N, CA, C and O of each residue as an XYZ file, in Angstrom:
700
protein
N       5.150     12.772     31.135
C       3.913     12.373     30.474
C       3.645     13.222     29.239
O       3.091     12.729     28.256
N       4.036     14.502     29.280
C       3.818     15.387     28.140
C       4.547     14.879     26.911
O       4.057     15.031     25.792
N       5.722     14.271     27.105
C       6.487     13.727     25.975
C       5.702     12.612     25.282
O       5.656     12.544     24.053
N       5.089     11.744     26.079
C       4.295     10.653     25.522
C       3.091     11.220     24.769
O       2.778     10.756     23.673
N       2.418     12.210     25.338
C       1.265     12.809     24.675
C       1.669     13.458     23.354
O       0.962     13.341     22.353
N       2.827     14.151     23.360
C       3.313     14.793     22.139
C       3.637     13.740     21.079
O       3.322     13.920     19.903
N       4.264     12.647     21.500
C       4.596     11.559     20.581
C       3.316     10.934     20.014
O       3.208     10.708     18.809
N       2.363     10.662     20.884
C       1.102     10.072     20.440
C       0.384     11.005     19.466
O      -0.180     10.550     18.471
N       0.403     12.303     19.750
C      -0.230     13.282     18.866
C       0.469     13.302     17.506
O      -0.184     13.343     16.464
N       1.788     13.272     17.530
C       2.591     13.259     16.302
C       2.236     12.031     15.453
O       2.054     12.137     14.240
N       2.142     10.868     16.105
C       1.805      9.640     15.395
C       0.406      9.710     14.795
O       0.192      9.295     13.656
N      -0.545     10.234     15.564
C      -1.919     10.338     15.058
C      -2.032     11.334     13.916
O      -2.805     11.122     12.981
N      -1.268     12.420     13.981
C      -1.277     13.381     12.873
C      -0.805     12.718     11.586
O      -1.388     12.936     10.524
N       0.252     11.906     11.676
C       0.726     11.203     10.476
C      -0.307     10.174     10.020
O      -0.564     10.038      8.824
N      -0.897      9.454     10.966
C      -1.918      8.461     10.614
C      -3.070      9.132      9.864
O      -3.569      8.597      8.874
N      -3.487     10.302     10.341
C      -4.572     11.030      9.671
C      -4.136     11.536      8.300
O      -4.911     11.502      7.344
N      -2.888     12.008      8.210
C      -2.379     12.488      6.922
C      -2.317     11.361      5.902
O      -2.718     11.540      4.752
N      -1.813     10.193      6.319
C      -1.740      9.064      5.398
C      -3.138      8.600      4.999
O      -3.378      8.247      3.844
N      -4.051      8.604      5.959
C      -5.429      8.213      5.650
C      -6.022      9.129      4.584
O      -6.719      8.676      3.676
N      -5.737     10.414      4.708
C      -6.229     11.377      3.709
C      -5.612     11.107      2.332
O      -6.302     11.155      1.314
N      -4.313     10.825      2.314
C      -3.621     10.566      1.047
C      -4.080      9.262      0.392
O      -4.043      9.133     -0.832
N      -4.509      8.302      1.201
C      -4.947      7.011      0.673
C      -6.449      6.974      0.401
O      -6.992      5.924      0.058
N      -7.125      8.122      0.555
C      -8.555      8.186      0.282
C      -8.802      7.671     -1.139
O      -8.109      8.061     -2.078
N      -9.767      6.817     -1.280
C     -10.067      6.231     -2.586
C      -9.342      4.908     -2.784
O      -9.718      4.116     -3.647
N      -8.302      4.663     -1.987
C      -7.571      3.402     -2.083
C      -8.065      2.409     -1.021
O      -8.311      1.235     -1.295
N      -8.195      2.934      0.192
C      -8.664      2.123      1.324
C      -9.576      2.997      2.188
O      -9.508      4.223      2.108
N     -10.421      2.382      3.007
C     -11.238      3.185      3.930
C     -10.347      4.024      4.850
O      -9.201      3.669      5.124
N     -10.891      5.123      5.309
C     -10.122      6.054      6.147
C      -9.484      5.364      7.349
O      -8.319      5.624      7.648
N     -10.201      4.507      8.036
C      -9.642      3.853      9.223
C      -8.493      2.909      8.841
O      -7.536      2.771      9.602
N      -8.574      2.272      7.698
C      -7.454      1.430      7.255
C      -6.223      2.302      7.002
O      -5.106      1.911      7.341
N      -6.421      3.469      6.415
C      -5.306      4.396      6.198
C      -4.709      4.877      7.504
O      -3.491      5.004      7.621
N      -5.551      5.144      8.482
C      -5.067      5.571      9.802
C      -4.279      4.446     10.469
O      -3.218      4.678     11.049
N      -4.807      3.232     10.381
C      -4.129      2.077     10.975
C      -2.770      1.864     10.320
O      -1.770      1.631     11.000
N      -2.744      1.944      9.009
C      -1.493      1.789      8.276
C      -0.509      2.889      8.674
O       0.664      2.612      8.922
N      -0.980      4.125      8.735
C      -0.112      5.236      9.115
C       0.492      5.040     10.492
O       1.675      5.313     10.699
N      -0.302      4.575     11.424
C       0.199      4.346     12.780
C       1.235      3.222     12.795
O       2.248      3.319     13.488
N       0.985      2.162     12.036
C       1.954      1.063     11.985
C       3.252      1.477     11.302
O       4.317      0.952     11.628
N       3.173      2.409     10.362
C       4.370      2.894      9.674
C       5.216      3.756     10.599
O       6.440      3.624     10.618
N       4.587      4.632     11.363
C       5.339      5.645     12.098
C       5.741      5.227     13.520
O       6.622      5.849     14.113
N       5.118      4.195     14.066
C       5.459      3.802     15.425
C       6.862      3.196     15.490
O       7.309      2.525     14.559
N       7.536      3.442     16.594
C       8.846      2.830     16.837
C       8.694      1.386     17.299
O       9.652      0.613     17.264
N       7.509      1.031     17.724
C       7.265     -0.308     18.239
C       7.233     -1.307     17.076
O       6.717     -0.986     16.006
N       7.778     -2.515     17.275
C       7.803     -3.491     16.177
C       6.416     -3.965     15.766
O       6.216     -4.392     14.629
N       5.466     -3.892     16.680
C       4.088     -4.270     16.385
C       3.180     -3.585     17.390
O       3.624     -3.123     18.441
N       1.912     -3.529     17.050
C       0.893     -2.992     17.951
C      -0.191     -4.047     18.110
O      -0.598     -4.689     17.141
N      -0.646     -4.216     19.326
C      -1.722     -5.177     19.563
C      -3.043     -4.576     19.081
O      -3.165     -3.365     18.895
N      -4.013     -5.442     18.889
C      -5.333     -4.949     18.504
C      -5.857     -4.007     19.581
O      -6.516     -3.016     19.265
N      -5.573     -4.302     20.849
C      -5.993     -3.437     21.955
C      -5.327     -2.061     21.842
O      -5.980     -1.038     22.049
N      -4.014     -2.035     21.509
C      -3.307     -0.764     21.307
C      -3.959      0.044     20.183
O      -4.185      1.245     20.328
N      -4.255     -0.610     19.076
C      -4.847      0.078     17.930
C      -6.232      0.623     18.259
O      -6.579      1.732     17.853
N      -7.021     -0.156     18.992
C      -8.354      0.304     19.403
C      -8.216      1.583     20.222
O      -8.931      2.559     19.990
N      -7.296      1.570     21.176
C      -7.129      2.728     22.060
C      -6.550      3.929     21.313
O      -7.068      5.039     21.437
N      -5.501      3.725     20.553
C      -4.828      4.844     19.890
C      -5.662      5.464     18.785
O      -5.614      6.674     18.566
N      -6.427      4.632     18.089
C      -7.214      5.141     16.959
C      -8.646      5.472     17.353
O      -9.423      5.958     16.532
N      -8.996      5.210     18.606
C     -10.360      5.419     19.080
C     -11.337      4.692     18.155
O     -12.297      5.268     17.645
N     -11.053      3.411     17.961
C     -11.842      2.582     17.048
C     -12.403      1.390     17.812
O     -11.951      1.087     18.916
N     -13.357      0.736     17.243
C     -13.900     -0.474     17.858
C     -13.004     -1.663     17.523
O     -12.232     -1.620     16.565
N     -13.115     -2.710     18.313
C     -12.364     -3.942     18.044
C     -12.747     -4.516     16.683
O     -11.893     -5.002     15.941
N     -14.035     -4.455     16.365
C     -14.498     -4.992     15.080
C     -13.891     -4.216     13.917
O     -13.508     -4.809     12.908
N     -13.801     -2.895     14.051
C     -13.219     -2.072     12.986
C     -11.741     -2.397     12.812
O     -11.274     -2.552     11.684
N     -10.999     -2.502     13.909
C      -9.579     -2.836     13.822
C      -9.400     -4.204     13.175
O      -8.509     -4.388     12.347
N     -10.235     -5.153     13.544
C     -10.151     -6.491     12.956
C     -10.441     -6.455     11.459
O      -9.715     -7.056     10.667
N     -11.499     -5.752     11.076
C     -11.879     -5.664      9.659
C     -10.817     -4.937      8.834
O     -10.435     -5.405      7.762
N     -10.342     -3.798      9.331
C      -9.319     -3.040      8.607
C      -7.998     -3.802      8.574
O      -7.253     -3.718      7.597
N      -7.710     -4.542      9.635
C      -6.512     -5.382      9.650
C      -6.567     -6.437      8.566
O      -5.582     -6.661      7.861
N      -7.730     -7.097      8.427
C      -7.884     -8.109      7.370
C      -7.708     -7.492      5.986
O      -7.088     -8.087      5.105
N      -8.257     -6.297      5.803
C      -8.117     -5.610      4.514
C      -6.649     -5.328      4.216
O      -6.173     -5.620      3.119
N      -5.933     -4.766      5.178
C      -4.516     -4.419      4.968
C      -3.648     -5.665      4.807
O      -2.660     -5.640      4.073
N      -4.005     -6.737      5.478
C      -3.290     -8.005      5.296
C      -3.511     -8.505      3.875
O      -2.572     -8.935      3.204
N      -4.758     -8.446      3.424
C      -5.085     -8.876      2.063
C      -4.352     -8.080      1.000
O      -4.046     -8.601     -0.073
N      -4.069     -6.819      1.297
C      -3.328     -5.968      0.356
C      -1.818     -6.193      0.447
O      -1.058     -5.652     -0.356
N      -1.388     -6.985      1.418
C       0.036     -7.262      1.574
C       0.798     -6.180      2.319
O       2.029     -6.180      2.312
N       0.089     -5.255      2.962
C       0.746     -4.155      3.656
C       1.027     -4.453      5.129
O       1.959     -3.900      5.713
N       0.228     -5.317      5.715
C       0.298     -5.576      7.148
C       0.354     -7.081      7.369
O      -0.181     -7.866      6.585
N       1.013     -7.461      8.453
C       0.969     -8.873      8.842
C       0.425     -8.962     10.260
O       0.546     -8.032     11.057
N      -0.173    -10.102     10.546
C      -0.753    -10.323     11.868
C      -0.124    -11.581     12.460
O      -0.023    -12.618     11.803
N       0.287    -11.463     13.693
C       0.733    -12.612     14.471
C      -0.084    -12.612     15.756
O      -0.862    -11.691     16.006
N       0.093    -13.629     16.552
C      -0.622    -13.710     17.823
C       0.409    -13.778     18.937
O       1.353    -14.566     18.878
N       0.220    -12.946     19.948
C       1.105    -12.950     21.108
C       0.899    -14.246     21.879
O      -0.229    -14.567     22.252
N       1.985    -15.003     22.126
C       1.814    -16.240     22.892
C       1.420    -15.972     24.349
O       0.779    -16.805     24.989
N       1.813    -14.792     24.868
C       1.483    -14.470     26.260
C       0.030    -14.025     26.427
O      -0.694    -14.546     27.276
N      -0.386    -13.064     25.614
C      -1.718    -12.473     25.781
C      -2.756    -13.076     24.850
O      -3.957    -12.892     25.051
N      -2.301    -13.790     23.839
C      -3.149    -14.365     22.800
C      -3.919    -13.293     22.026
O      -4.956    -13.570     21.423
N      -3.396    -12.071     22.053
C      -3.978    -10.965     21.286
C      -3.324    -10.914     19.913
O      -2.175    -11.319     19.735
N      -4.090    -10.403     18.941
C      -3.526    -10.167     17.618
C      -2.488     -9.054     17.709
O      -2.700     -8.047     18.384
N      -1.371     -9.247     17.025
C      -0.331     -8.231     16.918
C      -0.209     -7.860     15.453
O      -0.069     -8.735     14.598
N      -0.260     -6.574     15.157
C      -0.180     -6.094     13.783
C       1.134     -5.355     13.580
O       1.589     -4.622     14.458
N       1.735     -5.554     12.420
C       2.952     -4.822     12.065
C       2.964     -4.611     10.557
O       2.250     -5.276      9.806
N       3.794     -3.670     10.141
C       3.975     -3.448      8.711
C       4.626     -4.693      8.123
O       5.582     -5.215      8.697
N       4.134     -5.172      7.006
C       4.698     -6.359      6.369
C       6.097     -6.063      5.853
O       6.393     -4.938      5.453
N       6.951     -7.071      5.864
C       8.281     -6.926      5.288
C       8.132     -6.575      3.809
O       7.335     -7.186      3.097
N       8.887     -5.610      3.363
C       8.838     -5.171      1.954
C       7.408     -4.866      1.509
O       7.015     -5.193      0.389
N       6.643     -4.244      2.387
C       5.225     -3.980      2.110
C       5.029     -3.232      0.801
O       4.182     -3.615     -0.007
N       5.789     -2.186      0.581
C       5.546     -1.325     -0.578
C       5.929     -2.028     -1.870
O       5.205     -1.925     -2.860
N       7.036     -2.731     -1.883
C       7.424     -3.487     -3.076
C       6.399     -4.585     -3.333
O       6.019     -4.839     -4.477
N       5.957     -5.231     -2.262
C       4.969     -6.299     -2.401
C       3.676     -5.827     -3.022
O       3.067     -6.546     -3.816
N       3.247     -4.627     -2.672
C       2.016     -4.082     -3.250
C       2.154     -3.969     -4.766
O       1.234     -4.324     -5.504
N       3.277     -3.485     -5.219
C       3.459     -3.331     -6.657
C       3.635     -4.674     -7.346
O       3.148     -4.868     -8.460
N       4.316     -5.590     -6.707
C       4.444     -6.932     -7.289
C       3.069     -7.591     -7.379
O       2.747     -8.204     -8.397
N       2.252     -7.474     -6.325
C       0.905     -8.047     -6.354
C       0.018     -7.323     -7.358
O      -0.902     -7.921     -7.916
N       0.283     -6.049     -7.590
C      -0.494     -5.267     -8.542
C      -0.394     -5.781     -9.958
O      -1.286     -5.553    -10.775
N       0.695     -6.476    -10.252
C       0.867     -7.038    -11.602
C      -0.290     -7.972    -11.941
O      -0.815     -7.935    -13.054
N      -0.687     -8.809    -10.984
C      -1.785     -9.748    -11.218
C      -3.088     -8.988    -11.457
O      -3.848     -9.318    -12.366
N      -3.336     -7.983    -10.648
C      -4.538     -7.166    -10.782
C      -4.572     -6.492    -12.152
O      -5.601     -6.506    -12.829
N      -3.469     -5.914    -12.553
C      -3.398     -5.230    -13.845
C      -3.600     -6.214    -14.986
O      -4.305     -5.915    -15.949
N      -2.986     -7.383    -14.882
C      -3.135     -8.372    -15.958
C      -4.592     -8.796    -16.097
O      -5.061     -9.026    -17.211
N      -5.317     -8.904    -14.982
C      -6.728     -9.271    -15.040
C      -7.550     -8.187    -15.736
O      -8.497     -8.495    -16.459
N      -7.195     -6.931    -15.523
C      -7.881     -5.830    -16.197
C      -7.649     -5.915    -17.703
O      -8.584     -5.782    -18.492
N      -6.398     -6.137    -18.093
C      -6.063     -6.221    -19.525
C      -6.820     -7.370    -20.177
O      -7.360     -7.210    -21.271
N      -6.866     -8.518    -19.525
C      -7.575     -9.675    -20.080
C      -9.069     -9.370    -20.219
O      -9.678     -9.721    -21.229
N      -9.662     -8.723    -19.217
C     -11.088     -8.385    -19.292
C     -11.362     -7.411    -20.437
O     -12.350     -7.554    -21.156
N     -10.495     -6.435    -20.600
C     -10.670     -5.469    -21.697
C     -10.515     -6.166    -23.038
O     -11.293     -5.924    -23.961
N      -9.514     -7.028    -23.148
C      -9.292     -7.751    -24.411
C     -10.512     -8.569    -24.815
O     -10.845     -8.652    -25.997
N     -11.177     -9.174    -23.832
C     -12.394     -9.944    -24.142
C     -13.447     -9.045    -24.774
O     -14.120     -9.452    -25.721
N     -13.596     -7.828    -24.260
C     -14.581     -6.892    -24.807
C     -14.155     -6.371    -26.178
O     -14.976     -6.237    -27.085
N     -12.871     -6.081    -26.316
C     -12.385     -5.561    -27.605
C     -12.502     -6.602    -28.714
O     -12.641     -6.245    -29.884
N     -12.447     -7.881    -28.360
C     -12.571     -8.950    -29.358
C     -14.010     -9.133    -29.836
O     -14.246     -9.771    -30.862
N     -14.969     -8.578    -29.100
C     -16.376     -8.735    -29.465
C     -16.819     -7.718    -30.514
O     -16.100     -6.771    -30.835
N     -18.002     -7.940    -31.028
C     -18.578     -7.067    -32.051
C     -19.620     -6.105    -31.488
O     -20.246     -5.364    -32.246
N     -19.814     -6.105    -30.182
C     -20.897     -5.338    -29.572
C     -20.523     -3.899    -29.233
O     -21.333     -3.190    -28.636
N     -19.344     -3.452    -29.586
C     -18.890     -2.115    -29.219
C     -19.005     -1.141    -30.373
O     -18.734     -1.478    -31.525
N     -19.410      0.072    -30.041
C     -19.368      1.145    -31.021
C     -17.956      1.720    -31.049
O     -17.110      1.370    -30.226
N     -17.720      2.607    -32.009
C     -16.380      3.181    -32.171
C     -15.927      3.966    -30.939
O     -14.766      3.873    -30.539
N     -16.829      4.734    -30.338
C     -16.457      5.557    -29.190
C     -16.076      4.681    -27.986
O     -15.059      4.920    -27.334
N     -16.895      3.678    -27.702
C     -16.608      2.767    -26.579
C     -15.311      2.002    -26.848
O     -14.494      1.830    -25.943
N     -15.121      1.547    -28.078
C     -13.900      0.809    -28.431
C     -12.668      1.697    -28.233
O     -11.643      1.216    -27.750
N     -12.746      2.958    -28.589
C     -11.610      3.875    -28.426
C     -11.292      4.078    -26.946
O     -10.122      4.099    -26.562
N     -12.329      4.228    -26.110
C     -12.095      4.409    -24.670
C     -11.479      3.158    -24.057
O     -10.554      3.252    -23.251
N     -11.990      1.983    -24.437
C     -11.427      0.732    -23.920
C      -9.988      0.534    -24.390
O      -9.138      0.077    -23.626
N      -9.722      0.875    -25.634
C      -8.357      0.736    -26.174
C      -7.389      1.624    -25.394
O      -6.279      1.201    -25.073
N      -7.806      2.852    -25.091
C      -6.947      3.759    -24.322
C      -6.685      3.195    -22.924
O      -5.557      3.227    -22.432
N      -7.735      2.681    -22.298
C      -7.580      2.082    -20.973
C      -6.646      0.873    -21.030
O      -5.769      0.713    -20.181
N      -6.844      0.037    -22.027
C      -6.010     -1.154    -22.190
C      -4.553     -0.775    -22.403
O      -3.655     -1.394    -21.832
N      -4.319      0.249    -23.231
C      -2.939      0.645    -23.514
C      -2.215      1.104    -22.243
O      -1.064      0.736    -22.008
N      -2.898      1.907    -21.431
C      -2.269      2.358    -20.188
C      -1.979      1.172    -19.277
O      -0.859      1.033    -18.786
N      -2.974      0.313    -19.044
C      -2.758     -0.827    -18.154
C      -1.721     -1.795    -18.712
O      -0.947     -2.362    -17.940
N      -1.681     -1.999    -20.003
C      -0.654     -2.857    -20.594
C       0.732     -2.257    -20.399
O       1.692     -2.969    -20.103
N       0.828     -0.941    -20.566
C       2.091     -0.250    -20.340
C       2.546     -0.436    -18.887
O       3.700     -0.778    -18.626
N       1.619     -0.206    -17.946
C       1.950     -0.373    -16.529
C       2.347     -1.820    -16.229
O       3.299     -2.060    -15.487
N       1.636     -2.763    -16.792
C       1.902     -4.188    -16.590
C       3.328     -4.517    -17.020
O       4.017     -5.298    -16.362
N       3.765     -3.922    -18.120
C       5.127     -4.171    -18.606
C       6.181     -3.408    -17.815
O       7.276     -3.926    -17.593
N       5.875     -2.195    -17.387
C       6.887     -1.329    -16.776
C       7.039     -1.465    -15.266
O       8.148     -1.318    -14.752
N       5.972     -1.737    -14.550
C       6.066     -1.799    -13.089
C       7.092     -2.841    -12.636
O       7.906     -2.527    -11.767
N       7.095     -4.049    -13.172
C       8.115     -5.004    -12.713
C       9.549     -4.485    -12.930
O      10.426     -4.707    -12.095
N       9.773     -3.805    -14.041
C      11.107     -3.244    -14.300
C      11.446     -2.153    -13.285
O      12.573     -2.084    -12.796
N      10.473     -1.307    -12.971
C      10.702     -0.243    -11.992
C      10.988     -0.819    -10.613
O      11.892     -0.354     -9.918
N      10.225     -1.822    -10.218
C      10.440     -2.433     -8.911
C      11.813     -3.094     -8.861
O      12.517     -2.986     -7.857
N      12.193     -3.770     -9.923
C      13.521     -4.388     -9.973
C      14.608     -3.326     -9.888
O      15.597     -3.508     -9.178
N      14.435     -2.222    -10.605
C      15.417     -1.133    -10.517
C      15.486     -0.573     -9.109
O      16.571     -0.263     -8.617
N      14.339     -0.440     -8.454
C      14.327      0.035     -7.075
C      15.076     -0.936     -6.161
O      15.886     -0.521     -5.333
N      14.800     -2.222     -6.319
C      15.469     -3.225     -5.480
C      16.981     -3.205     -5.702
O      17.754     -3.375     -4.759
N      17.399     -2.998     -6.952
C      18.836     -2.880     -7.231
C      19.410     -1.634     -6.573
O      20.489     -1.687     -5.982
N      18.697     -0.510     -6.670
C      19.165      0.722     -6.025
C      19.283      0.510     -4.518
O      20.289      0.879     -3.912
N      18.258     -0.084     -3.919
C      18.256     -0.298     -2.469
C      19.394     -1.215     -2.047
O      20.012     -0.993     -1.006
N      19.681     -2.250     -2.848
C      20.751     -3.179     -2.472
C      22.123     -2.521     -2.546
O      23.034     -2.913     -1.817
N      22.284     -1.529     -3.416
C      23.584     -0.848     -3.502
C      23.690      0.338     -2.552
O      24.794      0.722     -2.166
N      22.564      0.920     -2.173
C      22.590      2.102     -1.307
C      22.257      1.795      0.150
O      22.585      2.583      1.037
N      21.620      0.679      0.402
C      21.270      0.305      1.769
C      19.929      0.852      2.198
O      19.402      1.784      1.591
N      19.370      0.260      3.262
C      18.016      0.620      3.692
C      17.913      2.008      4.322
O      16.807      2.536      4.445
N      19.022      2.609      4.721
C      18.962      3.928      5.356
C      19.088      5.079      4.363
O      18.935      6.241      4.738
N      19.366      4.764      3.101
C      19.531      5.806      2.086
C      18.191      6.442      1.750
O      17.138      5.819      1.883
N      18.249      7.678      1.316
C      17.069      8.395      0.832
C      17.250      8.567     -0.667
O      18.234      9.152     -1.119
N      16.294      8.055     -1.438
C      16.394      8.126     -2.891
C      16.321      9.574     -3.362
O      15.490     10.354     -2.898
N      17.190      9.906     -4.273
C      17.179     11.211     -4.942
C      17.163     10.968     -6.443
O      17.812     10.040     -6.927
N      16.430     11.792     -7.187
C      16.459     11.624     -8.651
C      17.894     11.624     -9.144
O      18.717     12.430     -8.710
N      18.177     10.720    -10.043
C      19.534     10.588    -10.564
C      20.324      9.477     -9.873
O      21.396      9.106    -10.351
N      19.819      8.938     -8.761
C      20.511      7.841     -8.070
C      20.440      6.540     -8.862
O      21.353      5.717     -8.787
N      19.379      6.352     -9.610
C      19.197      5.130    -10.377
C      19.206      5.481    -11.852
O      18.830      6.592    -12.225
N      19.628      4.558    -12.694
C      19.596      4.848    -14.130
C      18.169      5.011    -14.621
O      17.243      4.423    -14.062
N      17.996      5.796    -15.649
C      16.672      5.968    -16.221
C      16.215      7.401    -16.134
O      16.979      8.269    -15.713
N      14.988      7.666    -16.522
C      14.486      9.044    -16.523
C      14.417      9.611    -15.117
O      14.215      8.881    -14.147
N      14.585     10.910    -15.022
C      14.527     11.579    -13.730
C      13.111     11.556    -13.191
O      12.144     11.737    -13.931
N      13.002     11.331    -11.895
C      11.696     11.281    -11.246
C      11.116     12.697    -11.160
O      11.856     13.677    -11.071
N       9.784     12.788    -11.189
C       9.171     14.102    -11.024
C       9.442     14.652     -9.631
O       9.629     13.891     -8.682
N       9.463     15.944     -9.514
C       9.700     16.589     -8.199
C       8.417     17.101     -7.627
O       8.412     17.669     -6.535
C-alpha cells in the first residue's frame, strides 16, 4: 500500500507543480487536472477518479474538464460500462494548442489593425499598439513554422526521443 501512496503523492506533486507553472493561463484546478492526466500511467481517468485524487467536487472536475477540452488539451469519452466521463490527454495536445493559437493570434492582429486604421489614437497609444501588433504578427508567422519543424524532428527521431538544442535546424534553443 505504501507504494501506491508514494505514487499518488508523486503524481499530486507534479499536478501541483504544473498548476503553479500554468498560473495565469488556466485556473489552478485545471492545471492540477492537466498535470494528473499528463503524469498518470493510466490511459484515462474517470471523473470519479479525478474528484477523489484532486479532492475536488464533481462540478469543479466537470467545469475544468470542459475548459481543458475547449483548449484542445484534454478529451472526454464516456465509459460504456459505468457511463462515467473518462478524461485523457488529447492526442498531440501540445502541438494542437499552438496550431489553435494561430487563430487566436490572428484575431488579436485584426483587432489591433482596426484600431491602428482609426484616427482616434494619440502617438503614445499608437506606438504601444504597433509594438503589440508587431510581436503578435511575428508570432503568427513563426509559430506554424516552429510547429512544423518540431513535427519533422519528431518524425525523424521518434516519440521516445528527448529534444536537445542542435537536434533541429535553426537557432539554438535557450537553456
